[in-house]
DRENTOR-677578 format. One record per residue (C-alpha): residue number from 1; x, y, z. Coordinates in steps of 0.5 Angstrom, whole numbers, plus 500, padded with zeros to 3 digits. Layout:
REM residues N
+------+-----+-----+-----+
| lopa |   x |   y |   z |
+------+-----+-----+-----+
|  NUM |   X |   Y |   Z |
...
+------+-----+-----+-----+
***
This chain:
REM residues 377
+------+-----+-----+-----+
| lopa |   x |   y |   z |
+------+-----+-----+-----+
|    1 | 468 | 462 | 527 |
|    2 | 473 | 460 | 522 |
|    3 | 480 | 462 | 522 |
|    4 | 484 | 464 | 515 |
|    5 | 491 | 465 | 515 |
|    6 | 493 | 471 | 511 |
|    7 | 499 | 475 | 509 |
|    8 | 499 | 482 | 508 |
|    9 | 505 | 484 | 504 |
|   10 | 509 | 491 | 504 |
|   11 | 514 | 495 | 502 |
|   12 | 521 | 495 | 506 |
|   13 | 520 | 500 | 512 |
|   14 | 513 | 500 | 513 |
|   15 | 512 | 493 | 516 |
|   16 | 510 | 496 | 523 |
|   17 | 505 | 501 | 520 |
|   18 | 501 | 495 | 517 |
|   19 | 502 | 491 | 523 |
|   20 | 499 | 497 | 527 |
|   21 | 493 | 498 | 522 |
|   22 | 492 | 490 | 522 |
|   23 | 491 | 491 | 530 |
|   24 | 487 | 497 | 530 |
|   25 | 482 | 493 | 525 |
|   26 | 482 | 487 | 530 |
|   27 | 486 | 482 | 527 |
|   28 | 491 | 477 | 531 |
|   29 | 498 | 478 | 528 |
|   30 | 502 | 472 | 528 |
|   31 | 508 | 474 | 525 |
|   32 | 512 | 480 | 522 |
|   33 | 518 | 479 | 517 |
|   34 | 521 | 483 | 512 |
|   35 | 516 | 485 | 507 |
|   36 | 510 | 481 | 510 |
|   37 | 506 | 480 | 516 |
|   38 | 502 | 474 | 517 |
|   39 | 495 | 475 | 521 |
|   40 | 489 | 471 | 522 |
|   41 | 482 | 473 | 520 |
|   42 | 475 | 470 | 518 |
|   43 | 471 | 470 | 511 |
|   44 | 469 | 477 | 512 |
|   45 | 476 | 480 | 515 |
|   46 | 479 | 478 | 508 |
|   47 | 474 | 483 | 505 |
|   48 | 475 | 488 | 510 |
|   49 | 483 | 487 | 510 |
|   50 | 483 | 489 | 502 |
|   51 | 478 | 495 | 503 |
|   52 | 481 | 498 | 509 |
|   53 | 489 | 497 | 509 |
|   54 | 492 | 503 | 507 |
|   55 | 499 | 501 | 507 |
|   56 | 500 | 494 | 505 |
|   57 | 501 | 492 | 498 |
|   58 | 497 | 486 | 497 |
|   59 | 493 | 481 | 501 |
|   60 | 494 | 473 | 500 |
|   61 | 491 | 467 | 503 |
|   62 | 496 | 462 | 506 |
|   63 | 494 | 455 | 503 |
|   64 | 500 | 451 | 506 |
|   65 | 508 | 451 | 508 |
|   66 | 512 | 445 | 506 |
|   67 | 520 | 443 | 505 |
|   68 | 521 | 441 | 498 |
|   69 | 528 | 439 | 495 |
|   70 | 525 | 435 | 489 |
|   71 | 520 | 436 | 484 |
|   72 | 516 | 430 | 486 |
|   73 | 516 | 433 | 493 |
|   74 | 513 | 439 | 490 |
|   75 | 508 | 436 | 486 |
|   76 | 506 | 431 | 491 |
|   77 | 505 | 436 | 497 |
|   78 | 502 | 441 | 492 |
|   79 | 497 | 436 | 490 |
|   80 | 495 | 435 | 498 |
|   81 | 493 | 442 | 499 |
|   82 | 485 | 443 | 499 |
|   83 | 485 | 448 | 493 |
|   84 | 478 | 447 | 491 |
|   85 | 476 | 450 | 498 |
|   86 | 477 | 457 | 494 |
|   87 | 478 | 455 | 486 |
|   88 | 471 | 454 | 483 |
|   89 | 470 | 448 | 477 |
|   90 | 471 | 454 | 472 |
|   91 | 476 | 458 | 475 |
|   92 | 482 | 461 | 472 |
|   93 | 489 | 460 | 476 |
|   94 | 495 | 462 | 473 |
|   95 | 501 | 461 | 477 |
|   96 | 507 | 465 | 479 |
|   97 | 513 | 466 | 484 |
|   98 | 520 | 466 | 486 |
|   99 | 526 | 462 | 488 |
|  100 | 532 | 464 | 493 |
|  101 | 537 | 459 | 495 |
|  102 | 534 | 453 | 493 |
|  103 | 535 | 447 | 490 |
|  104 | 528 | 448 | 486 |
|  105 | 531 | 454 | 482 |
|  106 | 528 | 454 | 476 |
|  107 | 521 | 459 | 476 |
|  108 | 518 | 456 | 470 |
|  109 | 519 | 449 | 472 |
|  110 | 516 | 450 | 479 |
|  111 | 510 | 454 | 475 |
|  112 | 509 | 448 | 471 |
|  113 | 509 | 443 | 476 |
|  114 | 505 | 447 | 481 |
|  115 | 500 | 448 | 476 |
|  116 | 500 | 440 | 474 |
|  117 | 499 | 439 | 481 |
|  118 | 493 | 443 | 482 |
|  119 | 490 | 441 | 476 |
|  120 | 490 | 433 | 478 |
|  121 | 487 | 435 | 485 |
|  122 | 481 | 439 | 482 |
|  123 | 480 | 433 | 477 |
|  124 | 479 | 428 | 482 |
|  125 | 475 | 433 | 486 |
|  126 | 470 | 435 | 481 |
|  127 | 470 | 429 | 477 |
|  128 | 472 | 432 | 470 |
|  129 | 478 | 432 | 465 |
|  130 | 479 | 438 | 462 |
|  131 | 478 | 445 | 466 |
|  132 | 477 | 451 | 461 |
|  133 | 478 | 456 | 466 |
|  134 | 473 | 461 | 464 |
|  135 | 471 | 463 | 471 |
|  136 | 474 | 468 | 476 |
|  137 | 481 | 469 | 477 |
|  138 | 485 | 465 | 483 |
|  139 | 492 | 468 | 482 |
|  140 | 497 | 462 | 485 |
|  141 | 503 | 465 | 488 |
|  142 | 509 | 461 | 491 |
|  143 | 515 | 463 | 494 |
|  144 | 521 | 458 | 495 |
|  145 | 526 | 460 | 500 |
|  146 | 532 | 455 | 502 |
|  147 | 528 | 449 | 500 |
|  148 | 522 | 452 | 504 |
|  149 | 516 | 453 | 500 |
|  150 | 510 | 458 | 501 |
|  151 | 503 | 457 | 497 |
|  152 | 499 | 463 | 497 |
|  153 | 493 | 465 | 493 |
|  154 | 492 | 473 | 492 |
|  155 | 486 | 476 | 494 |
|  156 | 487 | 483 | 492 |
|  157 | 489 | 482 | 484 |
|  158 | 492 | 489 | 482 |
|  159 | 496 | 492 | 488 |
|  160 | 493 | 495 | 493 |
|  161 | 496 | 502 | 491 |
|  162 | 491 | 502 | 485 |
|  163 | 486 | 506 | 489 |
|  164 | 482 | 508 | 483 |
|  165 | 482 | 515 | 484 |
|  166 | 489 | 517 | 480 |
|  167 | 486 | 519 | 473 |
|  168 | 492 | 524 | 472 |
|  169 | 499 | 523 | 474 |
|  170 | 506 | 526 | 474 |
|  171 | 513 | 523 | 473 |
|  172 | 516 | 519 | 478 |
|  173 | 509 | 519 | 482 |
|  174 | 509 | 517 | 489 |
|  175 | 505 | 510 | 491 |
|  176 | 499 | 511 | 494 |
|  177 | 501 | 506 | 500 |
|  178 | 507 | 509 | 501 |
|  179 | 504 | 516 | 502 |
|  180 | 499 | 513 | 507 |
|  181 | 505 | 510 | 511 |
|  182 | 508 | 517 | 511 |
|  183 | 501 | 520 | 514 |
|  184 | 500 | 515 | 519 |
|  185 | 508 | 516 | 521 |
|  186 | 506 | 523 | 522 |
|  187 | 502 | 527 | 528 |
|  188 | 497 | 528 | 523 |
|  189 | 490 | 527 | 526 |
|  190 | 483 | 530 | 526 |
|  191 | 483 | 538 | 527 |
|  192 | 490 | 539 | 525 |
|  193 | 492 | 542 | 518 |
|  194 | 496 | 539 | 513 |
|  195 | 501 | 542 | 508 |
|  196 | 504 | 539 | 502 |
|  197 | 508 | 544 | 498 |
|  198 | 511 | 539 | 493 |
|  199 | 504 | 536 | 492 |
|  200 | 505 | 533 | 485 |
|  201 | 499 | 529 | 483 |
|  202 | 496 | 530 | 490 |
|  203 | 498 | 523 | 493 |
|  204 | 500 | 525 | 500 |
|  205 | 494 | 530 | 501 |
|  206 | 489 | 526 | 498 |
|  207 | 491 | 520 | 502 |
|  208 | 491 | 524 | 508 |
|  209 | 484 | 527 | 507 |
|  210 | 481 | 520 | 506 |
|  211 | 484 | 518 | 513 |
|  212 | 481 | 524 | 516 |
|  213 | 474 | 522 | 513 |
|  214 | 475 | 515 | 514 |
|  215 | 474 | 513 | 507 |
|  216 | 476 | 506 | 506 |
|  217 | 482 | 506 | 501 |
|  218 | 479 | 500 | 497 |
|  219 | 472 | 502 | 496 |
|  220 | 472 | 505 | 489 |
|  221 | 476 | 499 | 486 |
|  222 | 476 | 491 | 484 |
|  223 | 479 | 485 | 487 |
|  224 | 480 | 478 | 485 |
|  225 | 477 | 475 | 491 |
|  226 | 470 | 479 | 490 |
|  227 | 468 | 475 | 485 |
|  228 | 470 | 468 | 489 |
|  229 | 463 | 465 | 491 |
|  230 | 466 | 463 | 498 |
|  231 | 467 | 471 | 499 |
|  232 | 461 | 474 | 495 |
|  233 | 456 | 475 | 500 |
|  234 | 461 | 478 | 506 |
|  235 | 464 | 482 | 501 |
|  236 | 458 | 486 | 499 |
|  237 | 456 | 486 | 507 |
|  238 | 463 | 489 | 508 |
|  239 | 463 | 494 | 502 |
|  240 | 456 | 497 | 505 |
|  241 | 459 | 498 | 512 |
|  242 | 465 | 501 | 509 |
|  243 | 461 | 506 | 506 |
|  244 | 457 | 508 | 512 |
|  245 | 463 | 509 | 516 |
|  246 | 465 | 515 | 512 |
|  247 | 465 | 521 | 516 |
|  248 | 462 | 527 | 511 |
|  249 | 462 | 532 | 517 |
|  250 | 469 | 532 | 519 |
|  251 | 472 | 539 | 517 |
|  252 | 478 | 537 | 514 |
|  253 | 483 | 543 | 512 |
|  254 | 489 | 541 | 507 |
|  255 | 494 | 546 | 503 |
|  256 | 497 | 543 | 497 |
|  257 | 501 | 547 | 492 |
|  258 | 506 | 545 | 487 |
|  259 | 510 | 550 | 482 |
|  260 | 507 | 546 | 476 |
|  261 | 500 | 548 | 474 |
|  262 | 500 | 541 | 470 |
|  263 | 501 | 538 | 477 |
|  264 | 496 | 542 | 480 |
|  265 | 491 | 541 | 475 |
|  266 | 492 | 533 | 475 |
|  267 | 492 | 533 | 483 |
|  268 | 485 | 537 | 483 |
|  269 | 482 | 532 | 478 |
|  270 | 485 | 526 | 482 |
|  271 | 482 | 529 | 489 |
|  272 | 475 | 530 | 485 |
|  273 | 475 | 522 | 483 |
|  274 | 477 | 520 | 491 |
|  275 | 471 | 525 | 493 |
|  276 | 476 | 529 | 498 |
|  277 | 476 | 535 | 493 |
|  278 | 472 | 539 | 499 |
|  279 | 478 | 538 | 504 |
|  280 | 484 | 540 | 500 |
|  281 | 486 | 547 | 498 |
|  282 | 490 | 547 | 491 |
|  283 | 495 | 552 | 489 |
|  284 | 500 | 553 | 484 |
|  285 | 506 | 556 | 488 |
|  286 | 513 | 555 | 489 |
|  287 | 514 | 553 | 496 |
|  288 | 518 | 559 | 498 |
|  289 | 512 | 563 | 496 |
|  290 | 506 | 559 | 500 |
|  291 | 503 | 562 | 506 |
|  292 | 504 | 558 | 512 |
|  293 | 499 | 561 | 517 |
|  294 | 497 | 556 | 522 |
|  295 | 501 | 555 | 528 |
|  296 | 501 | 548 | 530 |
|  297 | 500 | 545 | 523 |
|  298 | 503 | 539 | 520 |
|  299 | 508 | 539 | 513 |
|  300 | 509 | 532 | 510 |
|  301 | 512 | 532 | 503 |
|  302 | 516 | 529 | 498 |
|  303 | 521 | 534 | 495 |
|  304 | 525 | 533 | 489 |
|  305 | 531 | 529 | 489 |
|  306 | 536 | 527 | 483 |
|  307 | 532 | 523 | 479 |
|  308 | 527 | 528 | 478 |
|  309 | 531 | 534 | 477 |
|  310 | 537 | 531 | 473 |
|  311 | 542 | 532 | 478 |
|  312 | 544 | 534 | 485 |
|  313 | 547 | 541 | 483 |
|  314 | 540 | 543 | 482 |
|  315 | 538 | 541 | 488 |
|  316 | 543 | 545 | 493 |
|  317 | 539 | 552 | 493 |
|  318 | 532 | 548 | 493 |
|  319 | 534 | 544 | 500 |
|  320 | 538 | 551 | 503 |
|  321 | 531 | 554 | 502 |
|  322 | 527 | 548 | 505 |
|  323 | 532 | 548 | 511 |
|  324 | 530 | 556 | 512 |
|  325 | 523 | 554 | 512 |
|  326 | 524 | 548 | 516 |
|  327 | 527 | 553 | 522 |
|  328 | 522 | 558 | 521 |
|  329 | 516 | 553 | 522 |
|  330 | 519 | 552 | 529 |
|  331 | 512 | 550 | 532 |
|  332 | 510 | 545 | 526 |
|  333 | 511 | 538 | 526 |
|  334 | 515 | 537 | 519 |
|  335 | 516 | 530 | 515 |
|  336 | 520 | 530 | 508 |
|  337 | 521 | 524 | 504 |
|  338 | 528 | 525 | 500 |
|  339 | 533 | 521 | 497 |
|  340 | 537 | 527 | 496 |
|  341 | 544 | 525 | 499 |
|  342 | 546 | 531 | 502 |
|  343 | 540 | 532 | 506 |
|  344 | 543 | 532 | 513 |
|  345 | 549 | 536 | 510 |
|  346 | 544 | 542 | 508 |
|  347 | 539 | 542 | 514 |
|  348 | 542 | 545 | 520 |
|  349 | 538 | 541 | 525 |
|  350 | 538 | 534 | 526 |
|  351 | 531 | 530 | 525 |
|  352 | 528 | 527 | 531 |
|  353 | 528 | 521 | 527 |
|  354 | 529 | 518 | 520 |
|  355 | 527 | 512 | 517 |
|  356 | 529 | 508 | 511 |
|  357 | 524 | 507 | 505 |
|  358 | 524 | 506 | 498 |
|  359 | 520 | 510 | 493 |
|  360 | 519 | 505 | 488 |
|  361 | 526 | 503 | 487 |
|  362 | 529 | 509 | 489 |
|  363 | 532 | 509 | 496 |
|  364 | 530 | 514 | 501 |
|  365 | 529 | 517 | 508 |
|  366 | 523 | 519 | 511 |
|  367 | 526 | 525 | 516 |
|  368 | 522 | 527 | 522 |
|  369 | 522 | 533 | 525 |
|  370 | 517 | 534 | 531 |
|  371 | 514 | 540 | 534 |
|  372 | 511 | 542 | 540 |
|  373 | 504 | 539 | 542 |
|  374 | 498 | 544 | 540 |
|  375 | 496 | 547 | 547 |
|  376 | 489 | 546 | 546 |
|  377 | 490 | 538 | 545 |
+------+-----+-----+-----+
***
């Protein structure tokens, strides 16, 4: 069985979540670094990684790693890579990348050199002088860090957060991959009720419902490598298997609310598009008016903070009321993603754990309050 070295990229703080996902999917993880996890796979595993990873941002094939201090060195070593294994004779191969603390600091020059080297390699392999690039897209991505170059091909295309179900959105939406991370960092599991009283466009409830129903997050979207001849047959097989894995019979109860009627309408449309509208009860309500009836439920939410309300002064009463609710739900496990700077000051109880994350470019903390285990568990 062929081993293909892959790299799954992540947002800061969720590397451990993605590592657990990869291991549960049967991959061998070889390295964990800030923002990326390297792992081994076969051909079909490339399709499965894109279809099933919930918290990763993209999946890349690692083509090579080498030291490059001059453009001649970059050209020669890039030309030695077997690009023809994946790139077809009519393939389109844009080149993008970054450079940090390296002698080859010019991104545009590096792009040009790498593109030229790949063309020269393919000219020799395919015995032709011109490449029209009218076929499938093979995005080449390079990273030069301290004169060490990593050459990748992006198998995902669009970021994995683009599930395909978000037909309507809200201001400052929570990224789907981050929402999935929050759910996977919680005690949510089949049989437990989940509440989100600040649901916005419904991302946390929808991702939780997809997890409970075992719906692969990539089923309703396209991928770059889906059109590559090297993977076409296994991608079809992996997609069919993923459909068969959906648990349509699982009884899922998720309560989602928001003070904005427009947000709830958008969330409902998104849930329909994701195929989980029967799992989620949506309502327009202030979080203080929601009926929190279940005893051992899970609360996961992304309450407003400064960037979304126009300043911290308006947040003080909201978080004081949220603190009262937090204390009242003493048998619940509660999780809040917030960038509100006075969160710790305004909450009378210290969280059991907190994790630094980034919601887009906004630094936030994931505050985790653990409730007791349900008696029937």
